[in-house]
PAKETOR-651970 format. One line per 3 residues: for each residue z, x negated, y of C-alpha. Coordinates in nm, 3 decimals. Layout:
N
Z X Y ~ ...
***
This chain:
468
-2.459 -24.061 3.071 ~ -2.490 -23.992 2.697 ~ -2.721 -23.700 2.769
-2.955 -23.925 2.971 ~ -2.974 -24.173 2.685 ~ -3.076 -23.899 2.444
-3.366 -23.781 2.661 ~ -3.722 -23.902 2.578 ~ -3.833 -24.214 2.765
-4.105 -24.038 2.959 ~ -3.861 -23.779 3.091 ~ -3.601 -24.041 3.186
-3.854 -24.217 3.404 ~ -3.903 -23.901 3.610 ~ -3.534 -23.853 3.680
-3.448 -23.927 4.042 ~ -3.156 -24.168 4.110 ~ -2.822 -23.992 4.135
-2.614 -23.988 4.452 ~ -2.321 -24.229 4.482 ~ -2.058 -23.972 4.388
-2.263 -23.856 4.088 ~ -2.288 -24.215 3.962 ~ -1.915 -24.204 3.917
-1.962 -23.909 3.685 ~ -1.866 -23.641 3.938 ~ -2.060 -23.339 4.057
-2.038 -23.228 4.418 ~ -1.809 -22.937 4.326 ~ -1.580 -23.153 4.114
-1.567 -23.416 4.382 ~ -1.448 -23.161 4.636 ~ -1.184 -23.023 4.397
-1.091 -23.347 4.219 ~ -0.750 -23.506 4.230 ~ -0.658 -23.830 4.397
-0.432 -24.007 4.146 ~ -0.197 -24.303 4.201 ~ -0.132 -24.470 3.865
0.184 -24.672 3.795 ~ 0.172 -24.905 3.495 ~ 0.234 -25.257 3.368
0.179 -25.347 3.003 ~ -0.073 -25.286 2.726 ~ 0.032 -24.924 2.680
-0.038 -24.855 3.048 ~ -0.369 -25.042 3.030 ~ -0.491 -24.823 2.744
-0.369 -24.511 2.925 ~ -0.562 -24.610 3.236 ~ -0.875 -24.675 3.029
-0.863 -24.331 2.867 ~ -0.802 -24.159 3.203 ~ -1.101 -24.339 3.354
-1.318 -24.215 3.068 ~ -1.227 -23.855 3.147 ~ -1.397 -23.898 3.489
-1.733 -23.906 3.309 ~ -1.678 -23.580 3.122 ~ -1.871 -23.259 3.187
-1.583 -23.118 3.397 ~ -1.396 -23.415 3.553 ~ -1.075 -23.340 3.734
-1.002 -23.692 3.869 ~ -1.184 -23.786 4.187 ~ -1.018 -24.117 4.277
-0.766 -24.355 4.112 ~ -0.573 -24.643 4.252 ~ -0.319 -24.856 4.057
0.033 -24.982 4.131 ~ 0.157 -25.272 3.915 ~ 0.388 -25.572 3.953
0.239 -25.878 4.125 ~ 0.103 -26.175 3.935 ~ 0.351 -26.456 3.869
0.233 -26.813 3.933 ~ 0.397 -27.142 3.847 ~ 0.340 -27.497 3.958
0.180 -27.731 3.706 ~ 0.120 -28.067 3.865 ~ -0.077 -28.008 4.181
-0.217 -27.673 4.073 ~ -0.083 -27.318 4.070 ~ -0.150 -27.152 3.735
-0.095 -26.794 3.628 ~ 0.228 -26.758 3.431 ~ 0.216 -26.381 3.384
0.003 -26.092 3.504 ~ 0.004 -25.720 3.445 ~ -0.242 -25.600 3.183
-0.285 -25.275 3.367 ~ -0.367 -25.470 3.685 ~ -0.623 -25.688 3.506
-0.791 -25.379 3.366 ~ -0.792 -25.207 3.706 ~ -0.969 -25.499 3.871
-1.233 -25.500 3.600 ~ -1.292 -25.130 3.666 ~ -1.325 -25.191 4.036
-1.003 -25.005 4.129 ~ -0.782 -25.094 4.421 ~ -0.449 -25.246 4.315
-0.118 -25.225 4.502 ~ 0.181 -25.450 4.439 ~ 0.533 -25.319 4.513
0.813 -25.557 4.614 ~ 0.971 -25.759 4.336 ~ 1.326 -25.637 4.410
1.376 -25.264 4.428 ~ 1.141 -24.992 4.542 ~ 1.366 -24.791 4.770
1.198 -24.928 5.084 ~ 0.843 -24.916 4.944 ~ 0.610 -24.658 5.097
0.345 -24.476 4.896 ~ 0.004 -24.601 5.020 ~ -0.275 -24.376 5.130
-0.613 -24.360 4.949 ~ -0.873 -24.608 5.064 ~ -1.134 -24.403 5.262
-1.405 -24.657 5.177 ~ -1.361 -24.589 4.806 ~ -1.278 -24.218 4.792
-1.488 -24.098 5.086 ~ -1.197 -23.921 5.257 ~ -0.850 -24.004 5.370
-0.546 -23.788 5.319 ~ -0.277 -23.856 5.062 ~ -0.260 -23.891 4.686
-0.225 -23.553 4.510 ~ -0.030 -23.664 4.206 ~ 0.128 -23.976 4.055
0.096 -24.078 3.688 ~ 0.350 -24.318 3.540 ~ 0.289 -24.501 3.213
0.524 -24.780 3.103 ~ 0.584 -24.901 3.458 ~ 0.915 -25.072 3.383
1.087 -24.976 3.710 ~ 1.288 -24.674 3.817 ~ 1.120 -24.481 4.097
1.356 -24.343 4.364 ~ 1.342 -23.974 4.464 ~ 1.167 -24.068 4.790
0.860 -24.181 4.594 ~ 0.871 -23.894 4.348 ~ 0.878 -23.639 4.631
0.592 -23.806 4.821 ~ 0.320 -23.643 4.607 ~ 0.221 -23.277 4.675
0.176 -23.206 4.306 ~ 0.466 -23.423 4.189 ~ 0.452 -23.694 3.926
0.399 -23.692 3.548 ~ 0.497 -23.956 3.291 ~ 0.325 -24.064 2.967
0.592 -24.163 2.715 ~ 0.523 -24.302 2.360 ~ 0.761 -24.079 2.163
0.829 -23.717 2.089 ~ 1.093 -23.647 2.349 ~ 1.386 -23.595 2.365
1.388 -23.845 2.079 ~ 1.383 -24.211 2.180 ~ 1.427 -24.210 2.551
1.426 -24.540 2.733 ~ 1.236 -24.869 2.727 ~ 1.165 -24.925 2.352
1.064 -24.606 2.170 ~ 0.790 -24.768 1.958 ~ 1.013 -25.052 1.834
1.297 -24.813 1.757 ~ 1.070 -24.579 1.558 ~ 0.947 -24.868 1.342
1.296 -25.012 1.289 ~ 1.432 -24.672 1.183 ~ 1.148 -24.628 0.933
1.020 -24.304 1.088 ~ 0.713 -24.147 0.930 ~ 0.595 -23.983 1.254
0.599 -24.066 1.621 ~ 0.384 -23.938 1.906 ~ 0.312 -23.917 2.276
0.474 -23.693 2.537 ~ 0.355 -23.601 2.886 ~ 0.650 -23.490 3.095
0.740 -23.420 3.450 ~ 0.908 -23.720 3.611 ~ 1.273 -23.644 3.667
1.390 -23.774 4.009 ~ 1.733 -23.887 3.887 ~ 1.733 -23.938 3.507
1.506 -24.147 3.282 ~ 1.276 -23.948 3.049 ~ 1.462 -23.622 3.110
1.188 -23.414 3.272 ~ 1.030 -23.095 3.141 ~ 0.786 -23.143 2.854
0.430 -23.053 2.945 ~ 0.243 -23.158 2.628 ~ 0.306 -23.350 2.305
0.087 -23.495 2.031 ~ 0.233 -23.630 1.699 ~ 0.107 -23.950 1.536
0.160 -24.058 1.176 ~ 0.304 -24.405 1.131 ~ 0.149 -24.624 0.863
0.337 -24.885 0.650 ~ 0.166 -25.178 0.828 ~ 0.147 -25.046 1.185
0.283 -25.299 1.430 ~ 0.411 -25.267 1.783 ~ 0.098 -25.410 1.940
-0.126 -25.183 1.737 ~ 0.076 -24.871 1.828 ~ 0.085 -24.971 2.195
-0.293 -24.958 2.204 ~ -0.334 -24.644 1.994 ~ -0.062 -24.436 2.156
-0.159 -24.557 2.504 ~ -0.517 -24.436 2.462 ~ -0.397 -24.112 2.309
-0.159 -24.064 2.599 ~ -0.438 -24.119 2.852 ~ -0.649 -23.849 2.690
-0.353 -23.615 2.680 ~ -0.275 -23.683 3.045 ~ -0.634 -23.596 3.135
-0.602 -23.263 2.957 ~ -0.275 -23.194 3.137 ~ -0.432 -23.266 3.478
-0.716 -23.027 3.398 ~ -0.469 -22.747 3.318 ~ -0.179 -22.855 3.539
-0.078 -22.507 3.664 ~ -0.090 -22.357 3.310 ~ 0.111 -22.630 3.139
0.375 -22.619 3.412 ~ 0.422 -22.250 3.352 ~ 0.472 -22.321 2.981
0.683 -22.633 3.030 ~ 0.984 -22.675 2.800 ~ 1.322 -22.811 2.899
1.448 -23.094 2.680 ~ 1.741 -23.031 2.443 ~ 2.003 -23.279 2.555
2.185 -23.256 2.219 ~ 1.878 -23.406 2.050 ~ 1.834 -23.694 2.294
1.833 -24.042 2.136 ~ 1.848 -24.337 2.383 ~ 1.690 -24.677 2.318
1.780 -25.022 2.443 ~ 1.612 -25.334 2.570 ~ 1.568 -25.581 2.283
1.654 -25.945 2.322 ~ 1.600 -26.262 2.119 ~ 1.919 -26.190 1.926
1.763 -25.871 1.789 ~ 1.489 -26.070 1.612 ~ 1.730 -26.293 1.416
1.720 -26.262 1.037 ~ 2.056 -26.185 0.880 ~ 2.021 -26.311 0.523
2.364 -26.165 0.435 ~ 2.251 -25.803 0.487 ~ 1.871 -25.779 0.515
1.623 -25.721 0.238 ~ 1.252 -25.811 0.251 ~ 1.157 -25.460 0.371
1.412 -25.480 0.653 ~ 1.273 -25.813 0.767 ~ 0.916 -25.694 0.749
1.003 -25.381 0.944 ~ 1.167 -25.596 1.213 ~ 0.856 -25.818 1.215
0.633 -25.513 1.274 ~ 0.857 -25.380 1.549 ~ 0.847 -25.701 1.757
0.497 -25.834 1.681 ~ 0.309 -25.894 2.002 ~ 0.631 -25.945 2.195
0.820 -26.188 1.969 ~ 0.873 -26.298 1.610 ~ 1.159 -26.276 1.367
1.334 -26.610 1.329 ~ 1.588 -26.804 1.128 ~ 1.737 -27.156 1.147
1.674 -27.472 0.943 ~ 1.859 -27.802 0.972 ~ 1.626 -28.096 1.017
1.769 -28.448 1.073 ~ 2.117 -28.325 1.163 ~ 1.988 -28.066 1.407
1.925 -27.696 1.363 ~ 1.581 -27.572 1.468 ~ 1.475 -27.215 1.532
1.191 -27.127 1.294 ~ 0.982 -26.818 1.372 ~ 0.802 -26.632 1.095
0.457 -26.553 1.243 ~ 0.276 -26.399 0.943 ~ 0.467 -26.253 0.651
0.465 -25.978 0.396 ~ 0.686 -25.827 0.126 ~ 0.607 -25.968 -0.215
0.465 -25.718 -0.457 ~ 0.695 -25.665 -0.755 ~ 0.406 -25.737 -0.992
0.348 -26.083 -0.837 ~ 0.521 -26.357 -1.031 ~ 0.788 -26.542 -0.832
0.758 -26.910 -0.761 ~ 1.085 -26.974 -0.946 ~ 1.220 -26.798 -1.254
1.576 -26.829 -1.136 ~ 1.518 -26.677 -0.788 ~ 1.789 -26.414 -0.852
2.046 -26.689 -0.901 ~ 1.964 -26.862 -0.573 ~ 2.124 -26.757 -0.240
1.915 -26.557 0.003 ~ 1.704 -26.769 0.238 ~ 1.635 -27.037 -0.022
1.300 -27.210 0.035 ~ 1.062 -27.199 -0.264 ~ 0.767 -27.426 -0.194
0.499 -27.476 -0.457 ~ 0.188 -27.687 -0.409 ~ -0.143 -27.506 -0.344
0.033 -27.170 -0.299 ~ -0.063 -27.030 0.048 ~ 0.289 -26.901 0.123
0.653 -27.001 0.108 ~ 0.879 -26.760 -0.078 ~ 1.230 -26.656 0.030
1.459 -26.446 -0.193 ~ 1.660 -26.174 -0.024 ~ 1.998 -26.029 -0.093
1.867 -25.707 -0.259 ~ 1.652 -25.899 -0.510 ~ 1.329 -25.861 -0.314
1.117 -26.152 -0.201 ~ 0.952 -26.243 0.128 ~ 0.626 -26.437 0.157
0.564 -26.625 0.484 ~ 0.219 -26.767 0.564 ~ 0.262 -26.910 0.914
0.556 -27.063 1.099 ~ 0.642 -27.166 1.452 ~ 0.920 -27.416 1.508
1.069 -27.386 1.859 ~ 0.913 -27.638 2.094 ~ 0.628 -27.719 1.855
0.286 -27.575 1.779 ~ 0.231 -27.294 1.536 ~ 0.155 -27.420 1.182
0.045 -27.282 0.850 ~ 0.255 -27.296 0.538 ~ 0.120 -27.637 0.424
0.179 -27.808 0.757 ~ 0.529 -27.662 0.781 ~ 0.617 -27.781 0.431
0.480 -28.130 0.492 ~ 0.636 -28.174 0.834 ~ 0.970 -27.998 0.810
1.071 -27.889 0.460 ~ 1.044 -28.237 0.309 ~ 1.238 -28.391 0.599
1.517 -28.136 0.581 ~ 1.830 -28.204 0.382 ~ 1.882 -27.835 0.320
1.699 -27.606 0.082 ~ 1.760 -27.276 0.258 ~ 1.751 -27.109 0.597
2.072 -26.996 0.765 ~ 2.144 -26.692 0.981 ~ 2.365 -26.871 1.234
2.356 -27.244 1.310 ~ 2.665 -27.436 1.205 ~ 2.797 -27.784 1.292
2.496 -28.012 1.222 ~ 2.722 -28.310 1.158 ~ 2.869 -28.143 0.847
2.696 -28.012 0.535 ~ 2.571 -27.661 0.545 ~ 2.847 -27.430 0.417
2.779 -27.231 0.100 ~ 2.634 -26.882 0.125 ~ 2.907 -26.615 0.153
2.825 -26.289 -0.021 ~ 2.970 -25.957 0.096 ~ 3.299 -25.852 -0.071
3.146 -25.557 -0.262 ~ 2.822 -25.737 -0.348 ~ 2.676 -25.709 -0.699
2.405 -25.955 -0.787 ~ 2.084 -25.770 -0.879 ~ 1.929 -25.817 -1.220
1.579 -25.773 -1.353 ~ 1.667 -25.419 -1.456 ~ 1.755 -25.327 -1.100
1.422 -25.426 -0.949 ~ 1.060 -25.376 -1.043 ~ 0.950 -25.715 -1.172
0.608 -25.834 -1.274 ~ 0.445 -25.707 -1.594 ~ 0.452 -25.941 -1.893
0.703 -26.183 -1.742 ~ 0.873 -26.436 -1.963 ~ 1.207 -26.343 -1.817
1.201 -25.997 -1.972 ~ 0.937 -26.026 -2.238 ~ 1.176 -25.900 -2.500
1.258 -25.593 -2.295 ~ 0.890 -25.526 -2.231 ~ 0.812 -25.542 -2.598
1.101 -25.310 -2.680 ~ 0.989 -25.055 -2.424 ~ 0.619 -25.084 -2.516
0.487 -24.764 -2.684 ~ 0.367 -24.776 -3.043 ~ 0.000 -24.816 -3.127
-0.030 -24.467 -3.281 ~ 0.121 -24.297 -2.978 ~ -0.101 -24.234 -2.672
0.013 -24.404 -2.356 ~ 0.097 -24.182 -2.060 ~ -0.091 -24.401 -1.814
-0.425 -24.383 -2.001 ~ -0.625 -24.060 -1.997 ~ -0.723 -23.901 -2.326
-1.081 -23.895 -2.446 ~ -1.115 -23.517 -2.409 ~ -0.940 -23.504 -2.072
-1.137 -23.569 -1.751 ~ -1.019 -23.858 -1.546 ~ -0.876 -23.799 -1.199
-1.139 -24.015 -1.030 ~ -1.433 -23.823 -1.182 ~ -1.509 -23.467 -1.062
-1.502 -23.198 -1.332 ~ -1.799 -22.977 -1.410 ~ -1.862 -22.732 -1.131
-1.632 -22.919 -0.894 ~ -1.788 -23.009 -0.559 ~ -1.779 -23.362 -0.429
-1.636 -23.240 -0.099 ~ -1.300 -23.187 -0.265 ~ -1.259 -23.559 -0.308
-1.377 -23.632 0.043 ~ -1.103 -23.412 0.189 ~ -0.834 -23.655 0.078
-0.668 -23.829 0.372 ~ -0.791 -24.179 0.452 ~ -0.582 -24.457 0.608
-0.606 -24.478 0.990 ~ -0.903 -24.662 1.119 ~ -0.824 -24.997 1.279
-0.482 -25.023 1.115 ~ -0.385 -25.389 1.061 ~ -0.387 -25.501 0.697
-0.124 -25.714 0.534 ~ -0.187 -26.093 0.512 ~ -0.262 -26.063 0.141
-0.532 -25.804 0.206 ~ -0.681 -26.018 0.483 ~ -0.705 -26.316 0.248
***
């Protein structure tokens, strides 16, 4: 299609309309040799995988002839006299927009479910599906389904297996602070989860602000492209397939609401922000605040770690217990000190059962009505005063020397003056007059040397401070 757009207008007008199979991006030879694929998927990761696989059908040498999708059915709920959609599969929504046929397995178990046959009206021929592709389906397929495909089944998994097997590899990689993750295409094992032979892998560098929802989209699209390459060279990659090292296997778990609770007794600002990134798009980190003799769950929707150079809202923040609310008028965030001396800035809140609010609405509606001045990790008896904060037994209160504080602060002005270099001594941070600066190319140095420096990933979400 891109080649047709690049042709001159007078030549495009003379091109005869393509046959029906060619309009799908397939030549007659590829259509005869193409694969009939049955795709299993549910969430955003699967939706992006399906999108990338559909784009490979319009390549110069397409290998996919026909695709149909299997996803969970749409869930409806009764609201008054109308039935409204409560939940629907993102992969199923994308499949309908692409004009693909969608199949819904039973809600409970898949042991009795039979693999459907390709629709002859859509693929032009009957027969059976050649291969199955699974991408974040969320259900365990029995051996009867795995063995129903002549070429077997492959699985697209968002981690570098055998590391992070199971349902939450992206969240676990963010929580552990990994610098690299990736995508793996493996053979689907009939009895164990994510234990098949590895067919292909692609690493992906994690950024400091990458969230779960961003990585679901990026890794899903990357996995779809990788799955298309595997299908084009299926016989070759199976000959070179690698068995997984069971000693290096790391399982993951299903996260619950309890896993998003902030523990002010142990967590620093970086730990809370990492937990926020890991669950964004699926949930939010939360704490508890007592309002009118009742504890309310308060979710932190938008937050960031305070830069050490940014002046705190209170000079005595190190003497206050973690979770203390610092609210200053006209400041677009509320500040919370943490146990390691770091600070957390929260821009938007969501009280359970209420609408999402910004920092000003939250302060006016809840902070002023609350009798407490800090958040708590676990709700206590609302009829009694909030107990004092209990520090760990071996805890040592941080000081300004232990953390990087703002430059020129009044709290350590004397120390800054003592450590300031003398006027007759050159400062290390400033370049000398006869030395070329790092940002300016030296004589004879090409400008391409500077362009080769790595740039941040395109489309990566910025912090709230950068957005403002």
